[in-house]
FIBAMAR-251008 format. One record per residue (C-alpha): residue in three letters; chain; x, y, z. Coordinates in steps of 0.5 Angstrom, whole numbers, padded with zeros to 4 digits, always signed. Layout:
<nodes>
+-------+------+-------+-------+-------+
| kolba | miti |    xx |    yy |    zz |
+-------+------+-------+-------+-------+
|   ala |    A |     X |     Y |     Z |
...
+-------+------+-------+-------+-------+
</nodes>
This chain:
<nodes>
+-------+------+-------+-------+-------+
| kolba | miti |    xx |    yy |    zz |
+-------+------+-------+-------+-------+
|   met |    A | +0446 | +0308 | +0173 |
|   val |    A | +0447 | +0312 | +0166 |
|   thr |    A | +0445 | +0305 | +0163 |
|   ser |    A | +0439 | +0304 | +0167 |
|   ser |    A | +0437 | +0311 | +0166 |
|   ala |    A | +0438 | +0311 | +0158 |
|   ser |    A | +0434 | +0304 | +0158 |
|   thr |    A | +0429 | +0307 | +0162 |
|   thr |    A | +0429 | +0313 | +0157 |
|   his |    A | +0429 | +0309 | +0151 |
|   gly |    A | +0423 | +0304 | +0154 |
|   ser |    A | +0419 | +0310 | +0155 |
|   ser |    A | +0420 | +0313 | +0148 |
|   val |    A | +0418 | +0306 | +0145 |
|   asp |    A | +0412 | +0306 | +0149 |
|   ala |    A | +0410 | +0313 | +0147 |
|   leu |    A | +0411 | +0311 | +0139 |
|   arg |    A | +0407 | +0305 | +0140 |
|   ile |    A | +0401 | +0309 | +0144 |
|   thr |    A | +0401 | +0315 | +0140 |
|   pro |    A | +0399 | +0313 | +0133 |
|   ala |    A | +0393 | +0309 | +0137 |
|   ile |    A | +0391 | +0316 | +0140 |
|   arg |    A | +0392 | +0320 | +0134 |
|   arg |    A | +0387 | +0315 | +0130 |
|   arg |    A | +0382 | +0315 | +0136 |
|   ala |    A | +0383 | +0323 | +0136 |
|   gly |    A | +0382 | +0323 | +0128 |
|   val |    A | +0376 | +0319 | +0128 |
|   trp |    A | +0372 | +0323 | +0134 |
|   gln |    A | +0374 | +0330 | +0130 |
|   arg |    A | +0371 | +0327 | +0123 |
|   phe |    A | +0365 | +0324 | +0127 |
|   arg |    A | +0364 | +0331 | +0130 |
|   arg |    A | +0364 | +0334 | +0123 |
|   his |    A | +0358 | +0330 | +0122 |
|   arg |    A | +0352 | +0335 | +0124 |
|   ile |    A | +0347 | +0330 | +0123 |
|   ala |    A | +0350 | +0324 | +0126 |
|   leu |    A | +0351 | +0329 | +0132 |
|   val |    A | +0344 | +0330 | +0132 |
|   gly |    A | +0342 | +0323 | +0132 |
|   ala |    A | +0347 | +0321 | +0138 |
|   leu |    A | +0343 | +0327 | +0142 |
|   ile |    A | +0336 | +0324 | +0140 |
|   leu |    A | +0338 | +0317 | +0142 |
|   leu |    A | +0341 | +0320 | +0148 |
|   ile |    A | +0334 | +0323 | +0150 |
|   leu |    A | +0331 | +0317 | +0148 |
|   thr |    A | +0335 | +0312 | +0152 |
|   ala |    A | +0335 | +0317 | +0158 |
|   gly |    A | +0327 | +0317 | +0158 |
|   ala |    A | +0327 | +0309 | +0158 |
|   val |    A | +0332 | +0309 | +0164 |
|   ala |    A | +0329 | +0314 | +0168 |
|   ala |    A | +0322 | +0312 | +0166 |
|   pro |    A | +0320 | +0310 | +0174 |
|   val |    A | +0322 | +0317 | +0175 |
|   ile |    A | +0319 | +0321 | +0169 |
|   ala |    A | +0312 | +0316 | +0168 |
|   thr |    A | +0306 | +0320 | +0171 |
|   ser |    A | +0303 | +0313 | +0173 |
|   asp |    A | +0303 | +0306 | +0173 |
|   pro |    A | +0304 | +0303 | +0166 |
|   asp |    A | +0300 | +0297 | +0167 |
|   lys |    A | +0294 | +0300 | +0171 |
|   val |    A | +0288 | +0299 | +0168 |
|   asp |    A | +0282 | +0304 | +0169 |
|   ile |    A | +0276 | +0302 | +0165 |
|   ser |    A | +0273 | +0309 | +0167 |
|   gln |    A | +0279 | +0312 | +0163 |
|   tyr |    A | +0277 | +0308 | +0157 |
|   arg |    A | +0281 | +0312 | +0151 |
|   lys |    A | +0281 | +0319 | +0154 |
|   gly |    A | +0285 | +0324 | +0150 |
|   pro |    A | +0291 | +0328 | +0153 |
|   thr |    A | +0290 | +0331 | +0159 |
|   val |    A | +0294 | +0334 | +0165 |
|   ser |    A | +0294 | +0328 | +0169 |
|   his |    A | +0295 | +0323 | +0162 |
|   leu |    A | +0299 | +0327 | +0158 |
|   leu |    A | +0298 | +0323 | +0152 |
|   gly |    A | +0292 | +0320 | +0153 |
|   thr |    A | +0290 | +0313 | +0155 |
|   asp |    A | +0289 | +0307 | +0151 |
|   ser |    A | +0284 | +0301 | +0150 |
|   ser |    A | +0285 | +0299 | +0157 |
|   gly |    A | +0285 | +0306 | +0161 |
|   arg |    A | +0292 | +0305 | +0162 |
|   asp |    A | +0297 | +0312 | +0161 |
|   val |    A | +0300 | +0312 | +0154 |
|   phe |    A | +0306 | +0317 | +0156 |
|   ser |    A | +0308 | +0312 | +0162 |
|   arg |    A | +0307 | +0306 | +0157 |
|   leu |    A | +0311 | +0310 | +0152 |
|   leu |    A | +0317 | +0311 | +0157 |
|   tyr |    A | +0317 | +0303 | +0159 |
|   ala |    A | +0316 | +0301 | +0152 |
|   gly |    A | +0323 | +0304 | +0150 |
|   arg |    A | +0326 | +0300 | +0155 |
|   ile |    A | +0324 | +0294 | +0151 |
|   ser |    A | +0325 | +0296 | +0144 |
|   leu |    A | +0332 | +0299 | +0145 |
|   ser |    A | +0334 | +0293 | +0149 |
|   val |    A | +0332 | +0288 | +0144 |
|   gly |    A | +0336 | +0292 | +0139 |
|   leu |    A | +0342 | +0292 | +0143 |
|   val |    A | +0342 | +0285 | +0146 |
|   ala |    A | +0340 | +0282 | +0139 |
|   val |    A | +0346 | +0286 | +0135 |
|   ala |    A | +0351 | +0284 | +0141 |
|   ile |    A | +0349 | +0276 | +0140 |
|   tyr |    A | +0350 | +0276 | +0133 |
|   thr |    A | +0356 | +0281 | +0133 |
|   val |    A | +0360 | +0276 | +0137 |
|   ile |    A | +0358 | +0270 | +0133 |
|   gly |    A | +0359 | +0274 | +0126 |
|   val |    A | +0366 | +0276 | +0129 |
|   val |    A | +0368 | +0269 | +0132 |
|   leu |    A | +0366 | +0265 | +0125 |
|   gly |    A | +0368 | +0271 | +0121 |
|   ala |    A | +0375 | +0271 | +0124 |
|   phe |    A | +0376 | +0264 | +0124 |
|   ser |    A | +0374 | +0263 | +0117 |
|   gly |    A | +0378 | +0269 | +0114 |
|   phe |    A | +0384 | +0266 | +0118 |
|   tyr |    A | +0385 | +0259 | +0117 |
|   gly |    A | +0381 | +0258 | +0111 |
|   gly |    A | +0381 | +0252 | +0107 |
|   trp |    A | +0375 | +0247 | +0109 |
|   leu |    A | +0373 | +0251 | +0115 |
|   asp |    A | +0372 | +0257 | +0111 |
|   ala |    A | +0368 | +0253 | +0106 |
|   ile |    A | +0363 | +0250 | +0112 |
|   ile |    A | +0362 | +0257 | +0115 |
|   met |    A | +0361 | +0261 | +0109 |
|   arg |    A | +0356 | +0255 | +0106 |
|   leu |    A | +0353 | +0256 | +0113 |
|   ala |    A | +0352 | +0263 | +0112 |
|   asp |    A | +0349 | +0262 | +0105 |
|   val |    A | +0344 | +0257 | +0107 |
|   val |    A | +0342 | +0263 | +0113 |
|   leu |    A | +0342 | +0268 | +0108 |
|   ser |    A | +0338 | +0264 | +0102 |
|   phe |    A | +0331 | +0265 | +0107 |
|   pro |    A | +0327 | +0271 | +0107 |
|   ala |    A | +0329 | +0274 | +0114 |
|   leu |    A | +0323 | +0276 | +0116 |
|   ile |    A | +0319 | +0270 | +0114 |
|   leu |    A | +0324 | +0266 | +0117 |
|   ile |    A | +0324 | +0270 | +0124 |
|   ile |    A | +0316 | +0270 | +0124 |
|   thr |    A | +0316 | +0262 | +0123 |
|   val |    A | +0322 | +0261 | +0129 |
|   val |    A | +0318 | +0265 | +0133 |
|   ala |    A | +0311 | +0262 | +0132 |
|   val |    A | +0314 | +0255 | +0134 |
|   leu |    A | +0318 | +0258 | +0140 |
|   gly |    A | +0313 | +0262 | +0142 |
|   pro |    A | +0312 | +0270 | +0143 |
|   ser |    A | +0317 | +0273 | +0148 |
|   ile |    A | +0322 | +0278 | +0148 |
|   tyr |    A | +0327 | +0273 | +0150 |
|   asn |    A | +0325 | +0269 | +0144 |
|   ile |    A | +0326 | +0275 | +0139 |
|   met |    A | +0333 | +0277 | +0142 |
|   leu |    A | +0335 | +0270 | +0141 |
|   val |    A | +0332 | +0269 | +0134 |
|   ile |    A | +0335 | +0276 | +0131 |
|   gly |    A | +0341 | +0274 | +0134 |
|   leu |    A | +0342 | +0267 | +0131 |
|   leu |    A | +0340 | +0269 | +0124 |
|   gly |    A | +0343 | +0276 | +0124 |
|   trp |    A | +0351 | +0274 | +0124 |
|   pro |    A | +0352 | +0272 | +0116 |
|   ala |    A | +0353 | +0280 | +0114 |
|   ile |    A | +0358 | +0281 | +0120 |
|   ala |    A | +0362 | +0274 | +0119 |
|   arg |    A | +0363 | +0276 | +0111 |
|   ile |    A | +0365 | +0283 | +0113 |
|   val |    A | +0370 | +0280 | +0118 |
|   arg |    A | +0372 | +0274 | +0114 |
|   ala |    A | +0374 | +0279 | +0108 |
|   leu |    A | +0378 | +0284 | +0112 |
|   phe |    A | +0382 | +0278 | +0115 |
|   leu |    A | +0384 | +0275 | +0108 |
|   ser |    A | +0387 | +0281 | +0107 |
|   leu |    A | +0390 | +0282 | +0114 |
|   arg |    A | +0393 | +0275 | +0114 |
|   glu |    A | +0398 | +0277 | +0109 |
|   arg |    A | +0400 | +0283 | +0112 |
|   glu |    A | +0408 | +0284 | +0114 |
|   phe |    A | +0406 | +0285 | +0122 |
|   ile |    A | +0402 | +0278 | +0122 |
|   leu |    A | +0407 | +0275 | +0118 |
|   ala |    A | +0413 | +0277 | +0123 |
|   ser |    A | +0408 | +0275 | +0129 |
|   arg |    A | +0408 | +0268 | +0126 |
|   thr |    A | +0415 | +0268 | +0125 |
|   val |    A | +0417 | +0270 | +0132 |
|   gly |    A | +0412 | +0264 | +0135 |
|   val |    A | +0406 | +0268 | +0137 |
|   ser |    A | +0400 | +0264 | +0138 |
|   asn |    A | +0394 | +0264 | +0133 |
|   gly |    A | +0389 | +0266 | +0138 |
|   arg |    A | +0394 | +0272 | +0140 |
|   ile |    A | +0394 | +0274 | +0133 |
|   ile |    A | +0387 | +0274 | +0131 |
|   phe |    A | +0384 | +0277 | +0138 |
|   arg |    A | +0390 | +0282 | +0139 |
|   his |    A | +0393 | +0284 | +0132 |
|   met |    A | +0388 | +0283 | +0127 |
|   leu |    A | +0381 | +0284 | +0130 |
|   pro |    A | +0383 | +0291 | +0133 |
|   asn |    A | +0385 | +0293 | +0125 |
|   ala |    A | +0378 | +0290 | +0123 |
|   ile |    A | +0373 | +0293 | +0128 |
|   ala |    A | +0371 | +0299 | +0125 |
|   pro |    A | +0367 | +0296 | +0120 |
|   val |    A | +0364 | +0291 | +0125 |
|   ile |    A | +0362 | +0297 | +0129 |
|   val |    A | +0358 | +0301 | +0123 |
|   ala |    A | +0355 | +0294 | +0121 |
|   ala |    A | +0353 | +0293 | +0128 |
|   thr |    A | +0350 | +0300 | +0129 |
|   phe |    A | +0346 | +0299 | +0122 |
|   gly |    A | +0344 | +0293 | +0125 |
|   met |    A | +0341 | +0295 | +0131 |
|   ala |    A | +0336 | +0300 | +0127 |
|   asn |    A | +0334 | +0294 | +0123 |
|   ala |    A | +0333 | +0290 | +0130 |
|   ile |    A | +0328 | +0295 | +0133 |
|   leu |    A | +0324 | +0295 | +0126 |
|   leu |    A | +0324 | +0287 | +0127 |
|   glu |    A | +0321 | +0287 | +0134 |
|   ala |    A | +0316 | +0293 | +0132 |
|   gly |    A | +0314 | +0289 | +0126 |
|   leu |    A | +0313 | +0282 | +0130 |
|   ser |    A | +0310 | +0285 | +0136 |
|   phe |    A | +0305 | +0289 | +0132 |
|   leu |    A | +0303 | +0282 | +0129 |
|   gly |    A | +0302 | +0279 | +0136 |
|   leu |    A | +0309 | +0275 | +0135 |
|   gly |    A | +0313 | +0279 | +0139 |
|   val |    A | +0313 | +0282 | +0146 |
|   gln |    A | +0306 | +0280 | +0149 |
|   pro |    A | +0302 | +0285 | +0153 |
|   pro |    A | +0301 | +0288 | +0158 |
|   thr |    A | +0309 | +0289 | +0157 |
|   pro |    A | +0309 | +0295 | +0153 |
|   ser |    A | +0314 | +0296 | +0147 |
|   trp |    A | +0313 | +0301 | +0141 |
|   gly |    A | +0311 | +0295 | +0137 |
|   asn |    A | +0305 | +0292 | +0141 |
|   met |    A | +0303 | +0299 | +0142 |
|   leu |    A | +0301 | +0300 | +0135 |
|   thr |    A | +0297 | +0294 | +0135 |
|   asp |    A | +0290 | +0299 | +0136 |
|   ala |    A | +0292 | +0302 | +0130 |
|   gln |    A | +0290 | +0296 | +0126 |
|   ser |    A | +0283 | +0300 | +0127 |
|   leu |    A | +0281 | +0305 | +0122 |
|   thr |    A | +0277 | +0308 | +0127 |
|   val |    A | +0283 | +0309 | +0131 |
|   leu |    A | +0287 | +0312 | +0125 |
|   glu |    A | +0282 | +0317 | +0124 |
|   ser |    A | +0279 | +0319 | +0131 |
|   leu |    A | +0284 | +0317 | +0136 |
|   pro |    A | +0291 | +0319 | +0134 |
|   trp |    A | +0294 | +0319 | +0141 |
|   leu |    A | +0294 | +0311 | +0141 |
|   trp |    A | +0299 | +0310 | +0135 |
|   ile |    A | +0303 | +0317 | +0133 |
|   pro |    A | +0307 | +0317 | +0140 |
|   pro |    A | +0310 | +0310 | +0139 |
|   gly |    A | +0310 | +0311 | +0131 |
|   thr |    A | +0314 | +0317 | +0132 |
|   met |    A | +0319 | +0314 | +0138 |
|   ile |    A | +0320 | +0308 | +0133 |
|   ala |    A | +0322 | +0313 | +0127 |
|   leu |    A | +0326 | +0317 | +0132 |
|   ala |    A | +0330 | +0311 | +0134 |
|   val |    A | +0331 | +0308 | +0127 |
|   leu |    A | +0333 | +0315 | +0124 |
|   ser |    A | +0338 | +0317 | +0130 |
|   ile |    A | +0341 | +0310 | +0129 |
|   asn |    A | +0342 | +0311 | +0122 |
|   phe |    A | +0345 | +0318 | +0123 |
|   ile |    A | +0350 | +0315 | +0128 |
|   gly |    A | +0352 | +0309 | +0123 |
|   asp |    A | +0353 | +0314 | +0117 |
|   gly |    A | +0357 | +0319 | +0122 |
|   leu |    A | +0361 | +0313 | +0124 |
|   arg |    A | +0362 | +0310 | +0117 |
|   asp |    A | +0365 | +0317 | +0115 |
|   ala |    A | +0369 | +0318 | +0121 |
|   phe |    A | +0373 | +0311 | +0120 |
|   asp |    A | +0374 | +0312 | +0113 |
|   pro |    A | +0380 | +0318 | +0113 |
|   tyr |    A | +0380 | +0318 | +0105 |
|   leu |    A | +0373 | +0319 | +0105 |
|   val |    A | +0372 | +0326 | +0102 |
|   arg |    A | +0365 | +0330 | +0104 |
+-------+------+-------+-------+-------+
</nodes>
């Protein structure tokens, strides 16, 4: 009984030693992020934008796709808080629903290329050799083309739609993530705990995903955060050019289409200022969060 009790106590203490550093690291990251006031402001703004998009059916004052020619380009009123567009549709309602599209494009596209980049970068950095050479040359080929021109070309061939935008941005954005993960894996694979894992017969898959990847995830999170802001801008640009989300489905980008007219820019600001402001707020808030995460994950950074 004494031996059992002692072993139990010993096991608990070992588990505590294993858990405590991870808990302390997470607590340290949170404490450093909290000190980054601009990042907190960015997180609050993004939370408000996301809440507005999610609660759009409740908050919206009318059907975003309802056409009413009698309300053609009316200014803000009590019934239409941000006025109406060229089809008599409520701008405020469309702005809320557009947030769903624009934010989801950024999230899904970044999720796609982050997964691709992490997997390819991990294999490249861990195995090296011919596999590393092939993956890195493929990344060089993708990076050798101007991203926006390549995306416009592919979307023009596949056809404009929200799903094609997600897919194209996701398939073309992975090289930066892959290079980050590869560089970290090249360093990590020579560390003592990795060599020890190999010595005791731990499988390569377990070493990659259970031991090395958790130690390389922080820069990936930061890069993905900045990538989401870039994806939102790309979607807005493509939709503005008519190659992205197609009407009547609203997105912040295609809501700016009317701003191509000088008359709209000068006399009808409610048609372009609200979606332009939403894009600016979303991108700035995500960049602020990225700055905060970058500082929080770097314990040696002196602010």
